[in-house]
C-alpha positions as CSV (number, residue, x, y, z in Angstrom):
1,M,-88.3,24.4,76.2
2,A,-86.9,21.2,75.3
3,T,-83.6,20.3,77.1
4,N,-83.0,17.0,76.9
5,P,-84.1,14.9,73.9
6,S,-82.2,12.2,74.7
7,D,-83.4,11.1,78.5
8,P,-84.2,7.9,78.2
9,V,-87.9,8.3,79.3
10,A,-88.2,11.1,76.5
11,R,-86.6,8.7,74.1
12,M,-88.6,6.0,74.6
13,Y,-92.0,7.0,74.5
14,A,-90.9,8.8,71.3
15,V,-89.5,5.3,69.8
16,A,-93.1,4.1,70.9
17,L,-95.4,6.8,69.0
18,Y,-93.0,6.9,65.9
19,E,-93.4,3.2,65.5
20,T,-97.0,3.5,65.7
21,A,-97.5,6.0,63.6
22,R,-94.7,4.4,61.5
23,D,-97.0,1.3,61.5
24,K,-100.2,2.9,60.7
25,G,-98.9,4.9,58.1
26,A,-100.0,7.9,59.9
27,I,-96.0,9.9,60.6
28,G,-97.0,13.0,59.3
29,E,-100.5,13.2,60.8
30,V,-98.9,12.5,63.8
31,H,-96.4,14.9,63.5
32,D,-98.8,17.7,62.8
33,G,-101.1,16.8,65.7
34,M,-97.9,16.5,68.0
35,Q,-96.7,20.2,66.5
36,R,-100.2,21.5,67.3
37,V,-100.0,20.2,71.0
38,F,-96.5,21.6,71.4
39,N,-97.6,25.1,69.8
40,A,-100.4,24.8,72.6
41,Y,-97.5,23.5,74.9
42,Q,-95.8,27.1,74.7
43,D,-98.9,28.6,76.2
44,K,-98.1,28.7,79.9
45,T,-101.4,28.1,81.1
46,F,-101.7,25.2,78.7
47,R,-98.6,24.3,80.0
48,D,-99.2,24.7,83.6
49,F,-102.6,22.6,83.4
50,F,-100.8,20.2,81.5
51,T,-97.6,19.3,83.2
52,S,-99.1,20.0,87.2
53,P,-99.4,17.3,89.8
54,R,-102.1,18.8,91.3
55,V,-104.4,18.8,89.2
56,P,-106.3,15.4,89.2
57,R,-106.0,13.0,86.0
58,A,-109.3,12.3,85.6
59,V,-109.6,16.1,85.2
60,K,-106.2,16.6,82.9
61,M,-107.4,13.9,80.5
62,K,-111.6,15.3,80.6
63,G,-109.9,18.7,79.6
64,M,-107.4,17.4,76.8
65,D,-110.6,15.2,75.1
66,E,-112.2,18.7,74.7
67,A,-109.2,20.8,74.0
68,L,-107.8,18.7,71.5
69,K,-110.4,16.0,70.1
70,S,-111.3,18.5,66.8
71,H,-107.7,19.0,66.5
72,V,-105.5,16.3,66.3
73,S,-105.7,12.2,65.4
74,E,-107.2,9.9,67.9
75,A,-103.8,8.6,68.0
76,V,-101.8,11.9,69.0
77,L,-105.1,12.5,71.5
78,N,-104.4,8.8,72.9
79,F,-100.7,9.4,73.2
80,I,-101.5,12.7,75.2
81,K,-103.6,10.6,78.1
82,V,-100.9,7.8,78.1
83,L,-98.6,10.3,79.4
84,I,-101.1,11.8,81.8
85,L,-101.9,8.5,82.7
86,K,-98.0,7.6,83.4
87,G,-97.2,10.9,84.9
88,R,-94.7,11.9,81.7
89,E,-96.7,15.5,81.4
90,P,-93.1,17.1,81.7
91,Q,-91.2,14.9,79.3
92,F,-93.8,15.8,76.8
93,D,-91.6,18.7,75.0
94,N,-88.8,16.4,75.5
95,I,-90.9,13.6,73.8
96,C,-91.5,16.2,70.8
97,Q,-87.9,16.6,70.1
98,A,-86.8,13.2,70.3
99,F,-89.7,12.4,67.9
100,D,-88.7,14.5,65.1
101,M,-85.2,13.3,65.5
102,Y,-86.3,9.9,65.0
103,R,-88.4,11.3,61.9
104,D,-85.4,12.9,60.7
105,Q,-83.3,9.7,60.5
106,A,-85.8,8.1,59.2
107,E,-86.5,10.3,56.2
108,N,-82.5,11.1,55.8
109,R,-83.2,14.6,56.8
110,E,-80.5,16.6,59.1
111,H,-80.8,20.2,60.1
112,A,-78.3,22.7,59.6
113,W,-77.6,26.0,61.4
114,V,-76.4,28.9,59.9
115,E,-75.4,32.4,61.3
116,S,-74.2,35.0,58.9
117,G,-73.0,38.5,59.1
118,T,-74.1,39.1,55.8
119,E,-77.1,38.3,54.5
120,F,-77.3,35.3,52.0
121,N,-79.6,35.4,48.5
122,P,-81.8,32.9,47.5
123,G,-79.0,31.1,45.2
124,E,-76.6,31.3,48.0
125,L,-78.8,29.3,50.4
126,E,-79.3,26.9,47.7
127,E,-76.1,26.2,47.1
128,L,-75.0,25.9,50.8
129,K,-78.0,23.3,51.3
130,K,-76.4,21.4,48.4
131,Q,-72.6,21.5,50.0
132,L,-74.0,20.6,53.4
133,S,-75.8,17.6,51.8
134,V,-72.7,16.5,50.6
135,A,-71.4,17.0,53.9
136,S,-73.5,15.2,55.5
137,G,-73.3,11.8,52.9
138,G,-76.6,13.2,50.9
139,K,-79.1,13.7,53.5
140,E,-81.5,16.3,52.9
141,I,-80.9,19.5,54.9
142,V,-83.1,21.5,56.2
143,L,-81.6,25.1,57.0
144,H,-82.0,27.6,59.8
145,F,-80.5,30.8,58.6
146,N,-79.9,33.9,61.3
147,H,-78.3,36.8,60.3
148,K,-76.9,38.3,62.9
149,E,-74.3,41.8,62.0
150,E,-72.6,41.2,65.2
151,L,-70.9,38.2,63.5
152,L,-69.0,41.4,60.9
153,G,-69.0,38.8,58.1
154,G,-68.2,35.5,57.4
155,A,-70.7,32.4,58.7
156,R,-71.1,30.0,61.4
157,V,-72.4,26.8,60.6
158,R,-73.3,23.5,62.9
159,L,-74.4,20.6,61.3
160,G,-75.0,17.6,63.6
161,D,-71.9,17.5,66.1
162,K,-69.7,19.7,63.7
163,L,-69.2,23.3,64.0
164,V,-67.6,25.7,61.4
165,D,-66.9,28.9,62.5
166,N,-65.5,31.0,59.7
167,T,-66.6,34.7,60.9
168,L,-64.8,37.8,61.3
169,R,-65.6,38.1,64.8
170,T,-64.0,35.2,65.7
171,R,-60.6,35.5,63.3
172,L,-60.5,38.9,64.9
173,T,-60.6,37.5,68.8
174,H,-58.4,34.7,67.1
175,L,-55.9,37.6,66.0
176,A,-55.9,39.5,69.2
177,M,-55.4,36.4,71.2
178,A,-52.3,35.4,68.6
179,L,-50.7,39.2,69.5
180,E,-51.2,38.9,73.2
181,K,-48.4,36.1,73.3
C-alpha cells in the first residue's frame, strides 16, 4: 500500500519519529510497535476507521487508545494520536516505509530483491548476500528471494537503484529482438 515514502510529509513525520526514538534509545521498540499498527492497517475495517475523515478525531483517538495501548509503546501510541490530530492518517503507510528507510540507513543496511528461475540453496543465498554486501560498500544485506519458474533460469537482482537482469527469459527476448532486425 505504501505508494510514496519519499513524500515530504511522510519523510518529515518519519524523521521526527526516528529522531525521537533514537534519542530515547527505543528505535527497535518503536519499529516493532509501528509494525504492529501497520499489520492492523492492512485490515480494511481498521484502515477505513483510521483514515476516514468522517470519523471524528475524538472517536479515533479513543478507539486507537483502546485498541493499541496494551500492544504498542506509549511513544507509538502518542505518534498515532499526533497523526490523528494533524489529519495525517492517510500518510501512515508512507510514514512507516520512510521510517524503515531511515532506520536501515542509520544501521548500514540495504535490501536486495532477487528473483530466480531456479531455487537457491542456503549456501548460495549466503554467498549472494556476501557479494551484494561488497557491491553495496559493506552494508548488511537483507535478502528478499522470490522463485519464479517463468524466468526459466538465471536471476534478476535489484540492489538500491541498480538492476541486473541475467534471466534466461530476458536473454531470449533480446536474442529475438536482435534476430528481427
